[in-house]
C-alpha positions in Angstrom: -4.9 8.7 22.7 -6.1 10.3 19.5 -6.8 6.9 17.8 -6.9 3.3 18.7 -5.9 0.9 15.9 -6.8 -2.8 16.4 -4.9 -5.0 14.0 -3.8 -8.5 13.1 -0.3 -8.3 11.7 -0.9 -11.1 9.2 -3.4 -9.0 7.2 -2.0 -7.0 4.2 -5.1 -4.7 4.1 -4.4 -3.8 7.7 -0.8 -3.1 7.0 -1.7 -0.5 4.4 -4.2 1.2 6.7 -1.6 1.3 9.5 0.9 3.0 7.2 -1.9 5.6 6.4 -2.4 6.1 10.1 1.3 6.5 10.9 1.5 9.2 8.2 -1.4 11.0 9.7 -0.1 10.7 13.2 3.3 12.1 12.1 1.8 15.0 10.2 -0.7 15.9 12.9 1.2 14.9 16.1 -1.4 12.3 17.0 -0.9 9.6 19.6 -1.9 6.1 18.5 -2.7 3.2 20.7 -1.9 -0.2 19.1 -4.2 -3.1 20.1 -4.8 -6.7 19.2 -7.5 -7.9 16.7 -7.1 -11.6 16.2 -8.0 -13.2 12.9 -7.4 -16.6 14.6 -10.1 -15.7 17.2 -12.4 -14.4 14.5 -12.0 -17.7 12.6 -11.8 -20.1 15.5 -12.6 -23.6 14.3 -12.3 -22.6 10.6 -8.6 -22.0 10.1 -7.3 -24.0 7.2 -4.1 -26.0 7.8 -2.0 -23.8 5.4 -2.7 -20.7 7.5 -2.2 -22.3 10.9 1.5 -21.4 11.2 0.8 -17.8 10.2 -2.1 -17.5 12.7 0.1 -18.9 15.5 2.9 -16.5 14.7 0.5 -13.6 14.6 -0.9 -14.7 17.9 2.6 -14.6 19.5 3.0 -11.0 18.1 -0.3 -9.9 19.5 0.7 -11.1 23.0 3.6 -8.7 22.8 1.4 -5.9 21.5 -0.9 -6.3 24.5 2.0 -6.7 27.0 3.4 -3.4 25.7 0.0 -1.7 25.9 -0.4 -2.8 29.5 2.8 -0.9 30.3 1.7 2.2 28.3 4.4 1.5 25.7 2.3 2.4 22.7 5.3 3.8 20.7 7.2 0.5 21.2 4.2 -1.5 20.0 4.0 0.7 16.9 7.7 0.4 16.3 7.4 -3.4 16.6 4.5 -3.5 14.1 6.5 -1.4 11.7 9.5 -3.8 11.9 7.1 -6.8 11.6 5.3 -5.4 8.6 8.5 -4.4 6.8 9.7 -8.0 7.1 6.3 -9.5 6.0 4.1 -7.3 3.8 6.8 -5.1 2.4 9.2 -8.0 1.7 6.5 -10.3 0.5 7.0 -12.9 3.2 4.3 -14.7 5.2 4.4 -13.9 9.0 6.4 -16.6 10.9 7.9 -17.1 14.3 11.4 -16.3 12.9 10.2 -13.0 11.5 8.4 -12.1 14.7 11.6 -12.7 16.6 13.6 -10.6 14.1 11.1 -7.8 14.4 11.4 -7.8 18.2 15.2 -7.6 18.0 15.1 -4.8 15.3 12.6 -2.8 17.4 15.0 -3.0 20.4 12.4 -4.9 22.5 14.4 -7.8 23.8 13.3 -6.9 27.3 9.7 -7.6 26.4 10.3 -10.7 24.2 9.2 -13.2 27.0 5.6 -12.0 26.4 5.7 -13.7 22.9 5.5 -17.1 24.6 3.6 -16.2 27.7 0.1 -17.7 27.4 -1.1 -15.4 30.2 -1.3 -12.7 27.5 -3.8 -14.7 25.5 -6.6 -13.4 27.8 -5.6 -9.7 27.0 -5.5 -10.5 23.3 -9.0 -12.0 23.5 -10.3 -9.0 25.5 -8.9 -6.6 23.0 -10.3 -8.5 20.1 -13.7 -8.7 21.8 -13.7 -4.9 22.5 -12.8 -4.1 18.9 -15.4 -6.5 17.5 -18.1 -5.2 19.7 -17.2 -1.7 18.7 -17.4 -2.1 15.0 -19.0 -5.5 14.3 -20.6 -7.8 13.4 -19.3 -9.0 10.0 -16.0 -7.2 10.2 -12.3 -8.1 10.2 -9.0 -6.4 10.8 -8.4 -3.5 11.2 -10.7 -1.6 13.5 -10.2 2.1 14.2 -11.6 3.9 17.2 -11.4 7.6 17.9 -12.4 9.6 21.1 -16.0 10.9 21.2 -17.3 8.3 18.8 -19.9 5.8 19.9 -18.6 3.0 17.6 -15.4 2.1 15.8 -15.1 1.3 12.2 -13.7 -1.6 10.2 -11.0 0.0 8.1 -10.3 2.1 6.3 -9.5 -0.5 3.7 -7.0 1.0 1.2 -5.7 -0.5 -2.0 -2.3 1.3 -1.5 -0.7 3.6 1.1 -1.8 7.1 0.1 0.4 10.2 -0.1 0.5 12.3 3.0 -1.9 14.8 1.5 -4.4 12.1 0.6 -3.9 10.4 4.0 -4.9 13.7 5.7 -7.9 14.0 3.5 -9.1 10.5 4.4 -8.5 11.3 8.1 -10.3 14.6 8.0 -13.2 13.0 6.2 -13.4 9.9 8.3 -13.2 11.3 11.8 -16.3 13.5 11.6 -18.3 10.6 10.1 -17.2 8.3 13.0 -18.4 10.8 15.5 -21.9 11.0 13.9 -24.2 8.4 15.6 -26.2 8.1 12.4 -23.2 7.2 10.2 -23.0 3.5 9.5 -20.9 2.5 6.4 -19.3 3.6 3.2 -18.2 0.8 0.9 -17.1 -0.1 -2.6 -17.1 -3.7 -4.0 -13.7 -5.3 -4.5 -12.5 -6.3 -7.9 
């Protein structure tokens, strides 16, 4: 894999970063591994009631992502996330069980749908989350990006909008060398 992208499908910042990475992957012929980062695990014991349904739906989706990864079906996981994000972030809808199911069907993954409700995949989700958090944490959230030959991952990139392909490639070409430098730690702007 040329990049591993750990994500929680409920996060809009993560969605924009994933569209950036998809554009880069298409332009450069990169292979992306899609992995689980769980905001529900990150915030265990602190999830407010109005976010509980979204976190549960996201957790179901992440089970499927890890089940597909276990079978080496990275492109299928990416296609599922694309369908899911189009129905949530692009359409302005919160993630829900109904939307997760619709995304599975639209991605042509009915054969993998049983993983959504198979609690045995919760361990794989937690292991993926732990790996990503250990790689880029502490004090991080979704997404986490890892590239080969880099000691650590990075939280982000955090993008205010999906960049053009030229800008996406500039970000990639600037970010990857930084990730591979053991002395590089962080670049950050405050949010408005």
